[in-house]
N, C-alpha and C positions, 0 to 999 in steps of 0.2 A: 827211536823210543816209541813204543806202542802205547796209545792212549785210548780210553773208552770213547765211544761215539758221543757227540754232543747231545743226542737224543736221550741218552741214559747217563746223566752225570754221576760221577763218583762222589757221593756225599762223604765229607770227612767223618771219620770214626768218632765215637763218643769222646768229647773233650778235646778233639783235635782242632787246632786253629789253622786258618789260612795264613801261611808264612809269606811275607813280602819283604824283600831286601831292596833297599835303595842304595844307589851308587853315585857318588859325586867326588870330584878331585879334592876340593878343600872347603872347609867350613869357615869362611871369612865373611865379614860384613858385605852383603850384596843381595840383590833381588833373587837370584837363582837359589842361593843358599837359604835365605829366609823362607822362600817358598817350599824348599825341600824339607826343612825342619818342621814347618807347619803341617806338611803332609804326613811325615813319619809320626809326629805326636798326635795328629788328629785321627788318622785311620789306624787305630790300635784299640784292642779290647773288643768285646762283643763278638768274638769269633775271629778277630784279626790279630795277627802278631807282626809288628813292623820293626825293622832294624835298619841302621844306617852304617854304610861302609864309606870311608873317606880317606883321603891322603892327608899329609901334614897341613895344618892350618897356618900356613905361612903367608905373609904379605902385610904391607903397610895399612891395608884396609881395616885390620883388627880382627881378632878371632871371634867366632860365634860359640866357642866352647862354653862360656858362662851361660848363654841362652840354652844350649843343649842340656846342660846340667839342670837348669831351672825347670826345663820341660820334662825331665826324667829320661832324656835320651843320652845314652853313653855310647858315643860312636866307636866303631871298630876301625882302628887305623891300619891302613896298608901303606907303609912308608914309601914304596915305589910308585904309588899312584899320584903322580905330579901333574901339574897343569901344562907345562911346556913339553914339547916333543923331545923325548930322550930314548932312543932305541933300546939301550940296555935296560933302563928302568921300566920302560913300557912292556918289554917282553917279560920281565920279572913280575910286574903287576898283573899281566894277563894270566900267567901261570898261577899266581896266588889267588886271583879271583876265581879261576876255574876250580881250583882245589876247594876253595871256600864254598862255592855253590854245590859242589858234589857232596860235601860233608853236611851242609845244612838242608839240602833238598828243598829249596823254596818253591812254592807254587807259582810265584810271580816275581820277576825282577823288574824294577823300575829304575832306569838310568837317567841321569840329569847332566846337561851340558855336553858339548861336543866330544871332548877328550875322554871323559868317563863313559860317555855313551858309546864310543867306538870300542873301547876295551871291554866294557861291561856287556855289550850285546854279543860280542864274539865269545867271551867267556861263558855267558849264559847258554848259548847254543851248543858250545863244546861240552858243557856239563849236562845237557839235556833238560834244562829248565822248561817247564811246559809253556809258560806265558811270559812275554817280554814286552814292556812298554817303554817308550823313550820320550823325554821332553827336552828339546834343544835349548829352551829358555832364550829365544832369539837365535841369532846365528853369527858366525865369524866370517861371513863371505865378503864383507867389505869393512874398511876402516880399522881393522885390527892388525893385519899383516900384509906382506908383499904379495905379488902375483903368484909366485910359485907355491908358497905356503897355502895361499887361499885355494888354488886349484887342487892341491893335495887334499885339503879338507872337504872340498865339494865332492871329489871322487870317493873319498872314504865314506862320506855321508850317503852317497848314492848306493854304495855297496852294502853298508850296514843297515840301511832302511829296510832291506829285504829280510833282515834278521829280527825285525820287530813286528809284533802283532798289531800294535797301535802306535801312532805318532801324535804327540800333543803340541799344538801351537798355542801361544798365549793370546794371539790376535789373528783376525782374518787376514791382515796384511802379511804377517809372518808365514801363515799357511800358503798364501798365494806365491810368495817369493820362493819358498822351498819347491813348490810344484813347478814353477817356471825354470828352476835349475835342475829339474829331473830327480829331485830327492823324494822318494816315496810315491805311492799311488794315491789318487784321490780318496779311495775307500779306506785307506789306512789312517787318514788324518781326521782329527777333531780339534775344535777350539775350546780351551778352558782357560779363563783368565787366571792370572796369578793372584791368589787370595791374600788380602791384606787385613791385618787387625786394625780396623778402622776406629774403634772406640777411643783410644788415646788421642787421636787427632780431632775427633768430633768434640771431645770434652776439654780441649786445650785452651780455649779462648781466654779463660780467667787468668792465665799466666802472663798475658801480654805485658802489662805494666811492670811486673816484677822482673821479667827477662830483660826488658829494655833497660831497666835501672842497673841490672847486673852487668850489662854490656856497655853502659855509658852512652846509651842512645836516647836523645830527647823524646818525650812522648809524642810530639807533633811531627817528628822526622819521617820521611818516606823511606821504607826499607824494602830492598829486593833481596831474596835469598835463593840459594841453591844448595843441594845436598848430593854428594857423590864422591867416588874415588877420584883423586887428583891424578888422572891419567889422560893421555891425548884423546881417547875416544869420547870422553865426557865433555870436551870442548870448553872448559872454563876459561881458556885463554881468549876465546872470542867474546865471552861475557865481560871480561875485564876490558878487552879492546872496545866493546860497545860504549863503555863509560866515556871514552875520549871523543865519541861522536854525538854525545847527548847535549853538548853545549851548556846553556844555562839550566837545562832540565836536570843536570847532574849536581847543581849547587846544593850542598847540604845533604845529599843522598848517602845512604848507608847500604853497603853490600855485604851480606853474610855468606862466607864460603865455608861450608861444613864438610869435613872429610880430610883424608890424608892420602899420601901416595908419593910417587917419585917426582911429581911436578910441584911439590909444595914450595921448595926454594925458588925455582924459576918463576912461579906465579907471584911470589912475594916480590921478587926483583922486578917483574913486569909492572906490578901495581906501583912500586916506588918510581920507576922510570917514567910512568905516565903522570906523575905528580900527585898521586892519591895519598891521602893520609892512611897509613897502614897500622893496624892494631892486631897484635898477636895475642891470643887468649890461651890459657892453660886448659888441661883436660877437664877441669871442673869449674863451675862458676866462681869468679873472683880469684882464681888461682893463676899465678904467673902471668898476669896480664901486663903487656908492655906495648908502648907505641914506638914504632920505628920511624924517626923523623927523616925528612928529605928536604933539601935546600930549596927545591922547586915547588913545594906544597903551598898553594894559595889558601887564604883564610876559609873560603867556602868550597874547597875541593871535596870530592866524594871521599868517604871513609870506607876502607875495605877491611873487614874483620875476618881474620883467619882463625877459625874455631877448632880445627883439628878433628880428631875422632870424638864423637859425642854419643851418649846413649840416652839423651833427652831431646831427641829430634822433635817430638810433638810440642814440647815447650818452646823450642826455638822457632818453630813455624808460627807459633802464636804471636811472635814479635814482628812477623813479616807482613807486608802489604801486598806483595806480588812475588810469585815463584817463577824462576827461570830455569830451563833445562836445555842447554845448547849442545846436546850430544850429537855425535856423528852417526851413532848406531844405538838402538835400544830394542830389545825384544818386545817390551811393553812399556816400561817406565813406571815401575811400582811407586817410585817416589812422587810421580805426578798424581797417582791415585791418593797417596797420603796427603799431598798438598790440597787436592780438591776436597778431600774429607775435612780438611781444616778451613774450608771456604776461601781458599786463595785462588785468584785468577792466575792462569799459567801462560807463560810465553815460552814456546818450545820449538825445537827443530822439526821440520816436516820430513822425518825419516822413519823407516821401518814401522813399528807398531804404534808410534806416538799419535798419528792422526786417528787411530781407532780409540784412543783414550780422550784426547783433547778435541772437542768439537769447535772448529774454527768459527770465531765470532760469537760463540755462545758461552763456552767455558774458558776461553782464552784465545790467543793468537798464535799462528804457526809461521815460522820463518825459514829461509833458506839456510841449510847448515854451512858452517865454516865461513860465515859472512857477518862480521862484526857490525857493519853499517846497517844491514837489514835488521839485525837483532836490536840495534839502537832505535831504529824506526818503530818497531813494535813496542818497545818499552816507552818511547816518547809518546806513543799514541794513548797508552793507558795511564801513565803517571799523572797527567793533569785531569784525568776523569775518574776520581775516586768513586763516584756513584755507579758508573758503568762497571768499574772493576769489582765493586762489591756485589753487583748483580751477577757478574760472571762467576764469582766465588760461590754464591748461593746455588747457581745452576750446576756448578761442578759437584757440589755435595749431593744434590739430587741425582746426578748421573752415576756416582760411584757407590752410594749407600742405598741398598745393600748389595748391588750387582757385583761389586768387586771384593766382597768380604770373604773371609776365610771359610765360613760355613758354606757359602755357595760353591766355592771351589771344592771343598771336601765332598759335598753331595754329588757333584758331577764326576769327580775322580772315583768315588766308590761305585757309582753306577757303571763307569767304564770298566773298572776291575771286574765287576760281576759279569758283565757282558763277555769279556775276554775269557774268564774262567769257565763260563758255561759252554763257550765254543770249544774249549779243551776237554769238556766232559768232567769238570771239577765243580761240585756244588758249592757255591759261596755261603757264607754265614747268613742268618736271618738279618733283614734290613734293620739298621740302627745307626743313628748319627751321634749317639752318646759315647764320646771317646773316653777312654780311661785317663785318670789324672796323671798317670805316669806310664812310662814305656820301659819295658824290660827287653833288652836286645836278645835276639835269638841266640847269639853266640855267647857261651859261658866263658868265665875267666880263664879256665884252663886252655880252651881252644884259642882264645884271644892271644894268650902268651905264646903259643906255638906259632900262630899265623903271623904275628908281628915280629918274631925274632928269628924264624927259620930262614 
């Protein structure tokens, strides 16, 4: 494909917008998906036209389709674009993405996460898309799969890195880990934090008493919380295990587990086996709340609240005194940023990008992953020191506001898009960070019908 030289960029014709297509496997509740949605909705208008291509929104994590609709984003669904490796579906998705890119002729394709990034980058190059950007949103090189599958992903990422003009890491640690594995060249990489809508968390403190009353938690009780998919890589089993190592420090303690996933029932069983008082809450406050008794529960045993999927996480964080994230792998840990914006001290695993977010001894404590006893030690250090914990929470807010906000991310992403487009000889729109209140996908309804059913 012949392109003009970068010294004489092709300016879009009158009224023409710079078309950007984003690709991700599924729009479920998760950091990568929330980041992608914010990008599609935020860099649109003012000469930009952004659209989202995604596979089926399947998973116990809960769909982000309502959030897409509220933001004015109508995703184009490619049914074969699934998260798991599936040779037949993967080949079909590759063909469909290639056809879509050839029809829509985007100036830039931005792929997100490993699977969509592999298929999307190949399809973009096959279709002659001028500019390609990829964000891994962390990596799957440990704690997700066995050795063979991991080696396949590493090799695929090395090969596909050559098909991208820019690679975006969420943290400096993530960037370093990719380079150590031979994924991409140093000049391709840049670091842009995943942007978080911080305002709801900054403004949530007033909900503290009301939320505790809804959950049946006494005002004076100590409350630890965590938010995330109930899957092995998030490590909630180690957080539950830590309760059994706290001794007297666990007396009267409440633990809020927010999220859903395949480990829901096993975690409930674990909490009961440990002698915890278990309370299962419905999807909305005061709905279907029930206690699961256990014969070994002592009067002052810790209480574990299973809250399931919730869309009021800022309110729930207002009820917490301390936030824990025992993950085995995290690209950045967006939920840590949310907790820090809510002025919560954080206890988290020392893995991947987490140390780039939580400053050891200043905004929280870092522990060895998959070690319930070490996690208990960190919790036991902060629980009896509320003044120190509160100061860590205040330091956390200062660290993330506004550095990890959505606007900062959008400014840096737009600057990156401009840089890449100019290199390709394509003149970007005038600078503007005023996003349109709604997003109209590039693909019209007639084309969507053909692409999704053919």
